[in-house]
DOVEX-828981 format. One record per residue (C-alpha): residue number from 1; residue in one letter; x, z, y. Coordinates in steps of 0.02 Angstrom, whole numbers. Layout:
REM DOVEX-828981
(rec NUM, A, (X, Z, Y))
...
REM end
This chain:
REM DOVEX-828981
(rec 1, M, (4999, 5708, 6029))
(rec 2, A, (5067, 5859, 5961))
(rec 3, Y, (5132, 5985, 6068))
(rec 4, D, (5307, 6086, 6032))
(rec 5, L, (5209, 6236, 6109))
(rec 6, I, (5053, 6294, 6164))
(rec 7, T, (5017, 6461, 6227))
(rec 8, M, (4860, 6562, 6251))
(rec 9, G, (4819, 6709, 6380))
(rec 10, R, (4853, 6747, 6560))
(rec 11, I, (4882, 6652, 6723))
(rec 12, G, (4882, 6719, 6899))
(rec 13, V, (4975, 6707, 7067))
(rec 14, D, (5118, 6833, 7095))
(rec 15, L, (5145, 6882, 7265))
(rec 16, Y, (5321, 6958, 7266))
(rec 17, P, (5392, 7042, 7407))
(rec 18, L, (5536, 6956, 7496))
(rec 19, Q, (5620, 7123, 7531))
(rec 20, T, (5699, 7229, 7398))
(rec 21, G, (5690, 7408, 7395))
(rec 22, V, (5537, 7419, 7512))
(rec 23, P, (5376, 7499, 7465))
(rec 24, L, (5210, 7383, 7482))
(rec 25, P, (5149, 7450, 7640))
(rec 26, Q, (5296, 7414, 7739))
(rec 27, V, (5335, 7240, 7657))
(rec 28, T, (5311, 7099, 7794))
(rec 29, S, (5325, 6936, 7691))
(rec 30, F, (5293, 6874, 7519))
(rec 31, G, (5337, 6719, 7405))
(rec 32, K, (5196, 6652, 7318))
(rec 33, F, (5233, 6601, 7113))
(rec 34, L, (5140, 6557, 6966))
(rec 35, G, (5126, 6697, 6850))
(rec 36, G, (5043, 6761, 6692))
(rec 37, S, (5138, 6789, 6534))
(rec 38, A, (5075, 6660, 6427))
(rec 39, S, (5085, 6537, 6559))
(rec 40, N, (5280, 6594, 6602))
(rec 41, V, (5316, 6565, 6416))
(rec 42, A, (5251, 6393, 6418))
(rec 43, V, (5357, 6355, 6589))
(rec 44, A, (5521, 6422, 6505))
(rec 45, A, (5502, 6311, 6360))
(rec 46, A, (5456, 6161, 6468))
(rec 47, R, (5626, 6202, 6562))
(rec 48, L, (5723, 6189, 6409))
(rec 49, G, (5637, 6011, 6371))
(rec 50, R, (5500, 6056, 6250))
(rec 51, S, (5336, 5980, 6274))
(rec 52, T, (5203, 6131, 6325))
(rec 53, A, (5019, 6155, 6359))
(rec 54, V, (4934, 6320, 6401))
(rec 55, I, (4772, 6374, 6365))
(rec 56, T, (4704, 6482, 6511))
(rec 57, R, (4554, 6505, 6639))
(rec 58, T, (4564, 6519, 6830))
(rec 59, G, (4441, 6556, 6974))
(rec 60, D, (4373, 6393, 7050))
(rec 61, D, (4455, 6421, 7211))
(rec 62, P, (4626, 6369, 7310))
(rec 63, F, (4719, 6485, 7205))
(rec 64, G, (4668, 6409, 7050))
(rec 65, T, (4710, 6227, 7126))
(rec 66, Y, (4885, 6296, 7163))
(rec 67, L, (4912, 6345, 6977))
(rec 68, H, (4878, 6174, 6913))
(rec 69, E, (4977, 6099, 7038))
(rec 70, A, (5127, 6229, 6989))
(rec 71, L, (5098, 6198, 6803))
(rec 72, R, (5113, 6016, 6820))
(rec 73, G, (5260, 6023, 6927))
(rec 74, F, (5350, 6128, 6793))
(rec 75, G, (5293, 5997, 6668))
(rec 76, V, (5173, 6092, 6575))
(rec 77, D, (5014, 6008, 6520))
(rec 78, D, (4862, 6090, 6611))
(rec 79, R, (4723, 5995, 6526))
(rec 80, Y, (4669, 6165, 6436))
(rec 81, V, (4662, 6263, 6598))
(rec 82, T, (4479, 6270, 6659))
(rec 83, P, (4383, 6352, 6803))
(rec 84, V, (4263, 6493, 6801))
(rec 85, P, (4126, 6499, 6935))
(rec 86, G, (4104, 6648, 7015))
(rec 87, L, (4272, 6736, 6976))
(rec 88, Q, (4425, 6731, 7080))
(rec 89, T, (4598, 6685, 7008))
(rec 90, P, (4703, 6860, 6982))
(rec 91, V, (4843, 6902, 7107))
(rec 92, T, (4979, 7022, 7060))
(rec 93, F, (5099, 7125, 7179))
(rec 94, C, (5244, 7201, 7132))
(rec 95, E, (5367, 7319, 7226))
(rec 96, I, (5552, 7288, 7192))
(rec 97, F, (5671, 7422, 7181))
(rec 98, P, (5815, 7376, 7075))
(rec 99, P, (5891, 7410, 6947))
(rec 100, D, (5750, 7467, 6836))
(rec 101, D, (5601, 7505, 6948))
(rec 102, F, (5453, 7362, 6970))
(rec 103, P, (5285, 7431, 6997))
(rec 104, L, (5146, 7311, 6964))
(rec 105, Y, (4976, 7301, 7032))
(rec 106, F, (4860, 7175, 6951))
(rec 107, Y, (4713, 7122, 7048))
(rec 108, R, (4590, 7066, 6904))
(rec 109, K, (4426, 7141, 6938))
(rec 110, P, (4287, 7125, 6917))
(rec 111, K, (4361, 7012, 6778))
(rec 112, A, (4501, 6895, 6740))
(rec 113, P, (4454, 6715, 6711))
(rec 114, D, (4586, 6712, 6576))
(rec 115, L, (4474, 6833, 6476))
(rec 116, E, (4338, 6705, 6487))
(rec 117, I, (4414, 6588, 6365))
(rec 118, D, (4275, 6531, 6252))
(rec 119, A, (4303, 6491, 6049))
(rec 120, H, (4177, 6347, 6069))
(rec 121, E, (4285, 6264, 6207))
(rec 122, L, (4462, 6277, 6110))
(rec 123, D, (4535, 6098, 6037))
(rec 124, L, (4565, 6174, 5861))
(rec 125, D, (4655, 6015, 5809))
(rec 126, A, (4785, 6039, 5953))
(rec 127, I, (4806, 6238, 5905))
(rec 128, R, (4834, 6193, 5727))
(rec 129, E, (4955, 6048, 5756))
(rec 130, T, (5071, 6116, 5886))
(rec 131, G, (5243, 6175, 5827))
(rec 132, I, (5211, 6340, 5903))
(rec 133, F, (5072, 6428, 5948))
(rec 134, W, (5095, 6585, 6048))
(rec 135, I, (4951, 6721, 6084))
(rec 136, T, (4956, 6890, 6177))
(rec 137, G, (4892, 7064, 6164))
(rec 138, T, (4789, 7039, 6324))
(rec 139, G, (4692, 6905, 6247))
(rec 140, L, (4614, 7030, 6138))
(rec 141, S, (4582, 7155, 6261))
(rec 142, E, (4392, 7096, 6304))
(rec 143, E, (4263, 6960, 6253))
(rec 144, P, (4251, 6827, 6237))
(rec 145, S, (4443, 6793, 6243))
(rec 146, R, (4457, 6916, 6085))
(rec 147, T, (4343, 6809, 5981))
(rec 148, A, (4420, 6643, 6039))
(rec 149, T, (4606, 6717, 6006))
(rec 150, L, (4556, 6773, 5828))
(rec 151, A, (4471, 6614, 5807))
(rec 152, A, (4620, 6508, 5847))
(rec 153, L, (4720, 6606, 5746))
(rec 154, A, (4607, 6590, 5589))
(rec 155, H, (4592, 6403, 5606))
(rec 156, R, (4783, 6373, 5636))
(rec 157, A, (4803, 6484, 5462))
(rec 158, K, (4991, 6507, 5507))
(rec 159, A, (5010, 6331, 5500))
(rec 160, G, (5185, 6309, 5566))
(rec 161, T, (5248, 6459, 5681))
(rec 162, T, (5117, 6569, 5749))
(rec 163, V, (5194, 6703, 5882))
(rec 164, F, (5100, 6848, 5938))
(rec 165, D, (5178, 6924, 6100))
(rec 166, L, (5110, 7102, 6083))
(rec 167, D, (5101, 7113, 6268))
(rec 168, W, (5034, 7299, 6279))
(rec 169, R, (4944, 7320, 6462))
(rec 170, P, (4840, 7483, 6442))
(rec 171, M, (4755, 7459, 6611))
(rec 172, F, (4670, 7295, 6546))
(rec 173, W, (4581, 7385, 6388))
(rec 174, T, (4425, 7488, 6430))
(rec 175, D, (4481, 7590, 6284))
(rec 176, P, (4667, 7581, 6252))
(rec 177, D, (4637, 7686, 6089))
(rec 178, A, (4541, 7544, 6012))
(rec 179, A, (4680, 7414, 6026))
(rec 180, R, (4769, 7445, 5860))
(rec 181, P, (4620, 7369, 5737))
(rec 182, F, (4623, 7203, 5837))
(rec 183, Y, (4828, 7207, 5826))
(rec 184, A, (4809, 7227, 5652))
(rec 185, E, (4693, 7088, 5629))
(rec 186, A, (4795, 6975, 5733))
(rec 187, L, (4953, 7021, 5642))
(rec 188, K, (4874, 6960, 5483))
(rec 189, H, (4882, 6784, 5548))
(rec 190, T, (5047, 6769, 5636))
(rec 191, T, (5213, 6727, 5571))
(rec 192, V, (5313, 6795, 5731))
(rec 193, A, (5284, 6966, 5816))
(rec 194, V, (5384, 7006, 5988))
(rec 195, G, (5361, 7157, 6063))
(rec 196, N, (5464, 7308, 6168))
(rec 197, L, (5448, 7500, 6086))
(rec 198, D, (5310, 7545, 6189))
(rec 199, E, (5220, 7395, 6109))
(rec 200, V, (5272, 7396, 5924))
(rec 201, E, (5216, 7577, 5924))
(rec 202, V, (5047, 7530, 5989))
(rec 203, A, (5039, 7398, 5845))
(rec 204, T, (5109, 7498, 5716))
(rec 205, G, (5097, 7688, 5742))
(rec 206, V, (5297, 7684, 5734))
(rec 207, R, (5426, 7672, 5874))
(rec 208, E, (5608, 7676, 5776))
(rec 209, P, (5669, 7503, 5788))
(rec 210, R, (5702, 7473, 5603))
(rec 211, A, (5545, 7560, 5549))
(rec 212, A, (5443, 7473, 5662))
(rec 213, A, (5499, 7306, 5627))
(rec 214, Q, (5472, 7348, 5431))
(rec 215, A, (5286, 7397, 5483))
(rec 216, L, (5268, 7228, 5571))
(rec 217, L, (5331, 7127, 5412))
(rec 218, D, (5223, 7245, 5310))
(rec 219, A, (5070, 7190, 5424))
(rec 220, G, (5100, 7004, 5370))
(rec 221, V, (5223, 6931, 5491))
(rec 222, E, (5388, 6838, 5433))
(rec 223, L, (5500, 6874, 5581))
(rec 224, A, (5500, 7048, 5690))
(rec 225, V, (5579, 7051, 5852))
(rec 226, V, (5588, 7220, 5939))
(rec 227, K, (5657, 7241, 6111))
(rec 228, Q, (5757, 7403, 6137))
(rec 229, G, (5784, 7382, 6316))
(rec 230, P, (5984, 7443, 6354))
(rec 231, K, (6008, 7434, 6171))
(rec 232, G, (5970, 7252, 6152))
(rec 233, V, (5849, 7177, 6038))
(rec 234, L, (5839, 7188, 5850))
(rec 235, A, (5771, 7042, 5742))
(rec 236, V, (5719, 7065, 5555))
(rec 237, H, (5660, 6914, 5445))
(rec 238, R, (5563, 6939, 5277))
(rec 239, S, (5707, 6853, 5183))
(rec 240, G, (5822, 7003, 5229))
(rec 241, E, (5910, 6903, 5367))
(rec 242, S, (5935, 7005, 5529))
(rec 243, A, (6016, 6999, 5687))
(rec 244, E, (6042, 7151, 5817))
(rec 245, V, (6116, 7085, 5981))
(rec 246, P, (6174, 7186, 6138))
(rec 247, P, (6107, 7148, 6319))
(rec 248, L, (6215, 7041, 6430))
(rec 249, P, (6279, 7125, 6594))
(rec 250, V, (6183, 7068, 6741))
(rec 251, N, (6159, 7135, 6908))
(rec 252, V, (5969, 7161, 6907))
(rec 253, L, (5868, 7102, 7049))
(rec 254, N, (5691, 7091, 6978))
(rec 255, G, (5658, 7133, 6781))
(rec 256, L, (5496, 7053, 6788))
(rec 257, G, (5482, 6896, 6697))
(rec 258, A, (5635, 6919, 6593))
(rec 259, G, (5529, 6950, 6433))
(rec 260, D, (5431, 6775, 6473))
(rec 261, A, (5610, 6687, 6479))
(rec 262, F, (5647, 6780, 6323))
(rec 263, G, (5493, 6711, 6237))
(rec 264, G, (5532, 6523, 6299))
(rec 265, S, (5706, 6525, 6240))
(rec 266, L, (5642, 6614, 6074))
(rec 267, C, (5519, 6469, 6049))
(rec 268, H, (5653, 6336, 6074))
(rec 269, G, (5777, 6409, 5959))
(rec 270, L, (5639, 6412, 5807))
(rec 271, L, (5596, 6235, 5846))
(rec 272, A, (5778, 6200, 5854))
(rec 273, D, (5806, 6291, 5673))
(rec 274, W, (5943, 6397, 5744))
(rec 275, D, (6012, 6544, 5656))
(rec 276, L, (5939, 6706, 5697))
(rec 277, E, (6077, 6776, 5791))
(rec 278, Q, (6090, 6620, 5886))
(rec 279, I, (5915, 6637, 5931))
(rec 280, M, (5930, 6803, 5997))
(rec 281, R, (6089, 6782, 6089))
(rec 282, H, (6005, 6629, 6190))
(rec 283, A, (5847, 6722, 6216))
(rec 284, N, (5941, 6887, 6272))
(rec 285, A, (6041, 6779, 6409))
(rec 286, A, (5884, 6678, 6459))
(rec 287, G, (5798, 6844, 6503))
(rec 288, A, (5956, 6915, 6585))
(rec 289, I, (5976, 6770, 6699))
(rec 290, V, (5786, 6792, 6766))
(rec 291, A, (5828, 6960, 6789))
(rec 292, S, (5964, 6925, 6905))
(rec 293, R, (5821, 6820, 7017))
(rec 294, L, (5687, 6867, 7127))
(rec 295, E, (5547, 6765, 7044))
(rec 296, C, (5478, 6745, 6871))
(rec 297, S, (5412, 6545, 6834))
(rec 298, S, (5526, 6467, 6946))
(rec 299, A, (5674, 6563, 6897))
(rec 300, M, (5675, 6503, 6724))
(rec 301, P, (5845, 6451, 6664))
(rec 302, T, (5899, 6286, 6604))
(rec 303, G, (5987, 6262, 6436))
(rec 304, D, (6154, 6246, 6514))
(rec 305, E, (6131, 6385, 6619))
(rec 306, I, (6089, 6489, 6467))
(rec 307, E, (6238, 6424, 6363))
(rec 308, A, (6359, 6470, 6520))
(rec 309, A, (6294, 6652, 6509))
(rec 310, V, (6324, 6655, 6317))
(rec 311, E, (6488, 6586, 6338))
(rec 312, A, (6533, 6701, 6478))
(rec 313, G, (6454, 6864, 6395))
(rec 314, A, (6377, 6897, 6566))
(rec 315, V, (6269, 6830, 6713))
(rec 316, L, (6382, 6779, 6829))
REM end
């Protein structure tokens, strides 16, 4: 069967405080959630009715078992999620200081299993046949994941829609200055690039949104999506079509995960062949809804919730 969406990249356990405005040393209770950007995007698209799978790896431990159970519970196919003996499933803590301060603490040492994805183990036929294939910048940060990611892109050869989530996390790179050539190579094989201002600057050397979008188009993609924070989102297509959509008003509880909800809705809109402005409005609304909630994966909105927010012009 051909999936609507296959994502490839991070997975882990999010341990989020159940108290807001409290630093970690004083937090007394946590909630446990599926995490990792590529996995969250698959969950977000599944919540919108899409058939999805994720390519990733966990530790051979109870947290790895939990992640399999969580993926299946969200309707995401976990057949491409495999254990790595000797490595532990990553956990991520955060602090929640609304509206705009959410420090993240990644526990991925000595190495995260999702960076052990091997090119020889990929189902290349499934990758080529899926409606959308989604990869992340983190997958380029270490071997063998880097070679696996580039091999998957080369085999897909821009069949259908291939999305590069720029996903810049400098702490995952031994030498952050070495990232740009690998980003450039991935951009040659992708049709859509998505990133915030910091991420597009890493990929292109350009920060001004329209110039950065043009630089991404020049690098090989068909559609550049530049998230501008409080200024909303800019999308520019090679055809000349563009859309710039302001953010929806929302009382932010936890901004983490909003970008993954945006990504899942973006994939849904691309698969539905919506016009660019409609795609961006719905993706913006999906992100805003998750920002109003504590968790990430289990907070992903339904289509009706997104539509209600779009119609209301705010997250109520």
